[in-house]
N, C-alpha and C positions, 0 to 999 in steps of 0.2 A: 124588017119585019112588022107590020102595025101589030099593035096590042092595045085591047081595051083595060079599063082600070080594074076589071074584076080579074082580069089574066094577071096583071103586075101584081097584084096583091095575092094570088095564086102562088106565082113564082117566088115571092116574098116568105110566105109561109112554108114552102117546100124547101127553102134556103135555111130558114130558122130550123126546121126540123132536122136537116141533115147537119146544121152546125152543133145541135144540141147532142146529136150522136157522137160527133167528133169530140166533143168538149169532154162528154161522160167516158168516153174510150181512152181519153188524153192520159189519165191517172194510171190506166192498165199498162201503159207503154214503159213503166218504169224508166223513165229518163230514156225513152226510144230504144230501149234494150232488147225488148220483145218484139218478135216481126209482126205477128198479124196483129196485135192492137195498132201498133206503130203504121201498119198500112191501111188501116181502117181509119184511123185519125187523119193521116194527111189525105187520101181520097175524099172523106169527106168533107174537110176544109176546102178542100179545092172545088168540089162539087157545090160546097155552099155558097162561095163567091162566085162561081160560074152562074149560079141560078140568079143570086143578087143583081148581077148585072141586066139580066132582062127586065127585073123589075125596075130597074133605075131608066128605062125607057121612057117610062110614063111618070113614075113618082119621083119627086125630087130626092136628091140625094139625102139632104138633111132628115128628111121625114122617113124614109126608107131605112136609112142607118139608126135613127132613133129607134123605130119599131125592131128592128131586126136585133138590135142587142138588148133593149129592154124586156121584150118577149122571151129572147134567148135566154138571159138572166133567171127569170121566173121560171122559165120552163125546166133550166138546168138545175135550180134549187129543190124543184118538186121532185124529178126524176132522182136526183142524190139522195133527197130525204127517203124516198121509197127503198131505194137500193142499201143505204145504209143503216135503215131502220130493220130491213130484213136482216141485214148484216149481223146488226145488234141482237136482234132475236135469235138468231141462229148461235152467236157466240153465248148468250145468255143460257141456251137449251143445251150447249155443250159443256158449259161451267156446271149446270144442275147435275149433268150425267155424271162427270168426274166428281163431283162432291158426292152423289150417292153411290159412286163406286168405292170412294175412300171412305165413307161410312160404313160401307158392308165389309171393306178389309178391318177397320177396327173391332167391328162385332167378330171378324173371323179371327182376329189377334186375342180377343176375349175367349173365345170358344178352345182356340188353341191353347191357351195357357190354362184352362182349366182342365183341358184334356192331359197336357203334362202331368196335372197335380194328380189326376186319378190313376194316371200309368206309375207316377212315382209311388203311390199308396199301393198299387197291385204289385209294384218290385218288393216293396217292403213286405207286404204280406207272403208272397212266394217264399223271400227269403228265409221270414219266420217258420214256414211251413217246411222248407229244406232242412232248418237247423232241428225242428223237431223230429223229422223222417232220420236225420242223421245220430239223433241221440237215440230213438229206438233202435236204429241198426247196430249202433255199439252195444245197448243192452242185450239185445237179442242175442248178439255174436257171443256176449258171455255167459248166457242164459243157456245157451245150445250146447255147451260146454258139458254141464251138469245135468242136461236133458231135461230142464225145465220149460224150453221152448223147443219144438220140433222143427226138424230142418224144413219142412213146409212153410211153418210160420216165418222163418228166417228168409225164406226165398221171396215171402210176400213183403218184408220189410226190406229185402233189396230193390225190389220192384217200385215199392212206394218212395225210397230214396232218389232213384232213378228218374222216376216221374217228378219228383218236386226240383231235382236240378233241371231237369229240361224247362219246367215252369218258371223257374229263376231266368232261365235263357230267353224264353219267349217274352217274359214280362219286360226284361231289360231291352229287348228288340223293340217292342211296342212303344217303349219310351224314347228310343233314339229316333223311331219314325216320327213320333209326336214331336218331338225337338226340331227335326228338320223341317216338318210341316210349319211350325211357328218362324224358322228362319225364313222360309220363302215367304210366309204373310209379310214380315218385317221388310223384306226385300221389295215386295209388292207395293206396301205402303208407301216406300220412298219414291218408287216411279209415280205413282198415281199423286202423292203430293207436289211432285214436279208438274205432273200434268193440269194439276188444279191451276197451280201457279201460273202455268202458261195459258189456261183457258180464261184465267182472270186478267192478264194482261191483255188478251185479244178483245175482251169486253171492254176494258178501259180504253182501248185504241180504236174501237167501234164507236165507243161514245163520243170520243174527239172528234172523229170523222163527222159524225152525226151533227154535233154542235156545231161543226164548219159548215153546214148546209144551210144555216139560219140567216134571213135578210132582216137586218135590223134597219127599221125607217129612219129618215132624217128627222131631228128633233132640234128645234132652236137655230135652225140653217147649218146644224153640224151633221156629219156622219158619223155614226157611233154606235 
């Protein structure tokens, strides 16, 4: 098949694009343990070499290969930089979300601890009221015998004493609920701290991957 110089460069360009796709997908294969990335990589590499053979009908092998490899390296670096920069941005966003969640949990813990103090004060107050109503009931029991206090007033004292006992039980129940809420916050904080550590590790890995996409120009005849 006769081919013009333009067509040869066109096939070369297509070979470079397909090779960039294959190389970009290569990392996703995870040592060729993942099916579809592996299939994409193999097919694209095969297609790239197949397209390269058409350009070699006109272009010298050295020139075609130099362009193919050189432009491929630049394009792969650009694509990798874009992909890993986006990944870094995503991991930074996830880290920010996890840190915000952790800060919110810290605030929730402070609030829960303050609630416990209020509940403890409520228990102490209800217990004081219960002791007072119990003392009133004992005094009225003694006074009702000599007629100083009516039976109706004694019934009022009995009702007040029962209410104070119920108030103590309610205050103690509220205190227990507050303690359970604090325990839940503490457990949640532990999981969020682990999530923050995981997100931070993902950020560090993304930064490493991004740094590996840099192209360092030769200097003083040496690559580095």
